[in-house]
N, C-alpha and C positions, 0 to 999 in steps of 0.2 A: 504494500500500500504506500509506503514511504517512497519507493522508487517511482511509482506512478505520479505521485505529487511532485517529486523533483523534476521528472520529465515534463510535466505540464507547466511547471514554473519556468523552466528553461525555454520552452517554446514561447510562452507569453513574454518573457523578458527579451528574447531575440526579436519578436515582432515589435515590441515597444521601442527598442533601441535601434533596430536596423531598418525594417521596411517602412514603418510609419515616419521615422525621422527623415529618411530619404525622400519620401513623398512630400513632406513639408518643405524641404529644400527645393524640390522641383516646383512646388506651388509658388515659392518666392520668386524664382526665376521667371516663371510664366507670368506672374503679376507684373514684373518689370517690362517684359516684352509687350504685353497687352497695353500697358500704360503708355509706352512709346507709340504704339500704333493708334491709340485713342487720341493722342495729342495731334496726330496728323488728320484726325477727323474721319478715319476709315472705319472704325468700329466703336461700339459702345460695349462696356464690359462691367462685370460684377467681380469683385476681388475674390480670389480663392482663399480658403482658410489655410494659413501657413503653419500654425502650431498643432501638428498632428501627433507627434511622438515625443519621446523623451531622449535626452542625451545619455550616453553611456554612464556618466557619473550619476545621474538621477536614478537609473536602473540599478546601479550598484548600491546606492544608499537605500533604495527601496527593498532590495534583497536583504541587506544587513538589518534593516528595521523588522522585516518579516521574521528573520531568524531570532532576533532579540525578543520580539513579542512571543514567539513560540516557546522559547526557553523560559521566559518569565512566567507564562501561564502553566507550563509543565511542572515548575518547581513548587 
């Protein structure tokens, strides 16, 4: 059961730090491109959400807090 929980936690942390963070960076670049085109009057745009994921440091701190809370409540 513990191995399953660890595997699930690793998948969630990888998603939070990798995939979603990269998508947020892409959204920031797309917003800049669309903003330049809108200044030329070619298109109208709605800004994309840029804060989609977590930095690796935030994921690490979250993992450490999770472990600390688990140890606290087991004691």
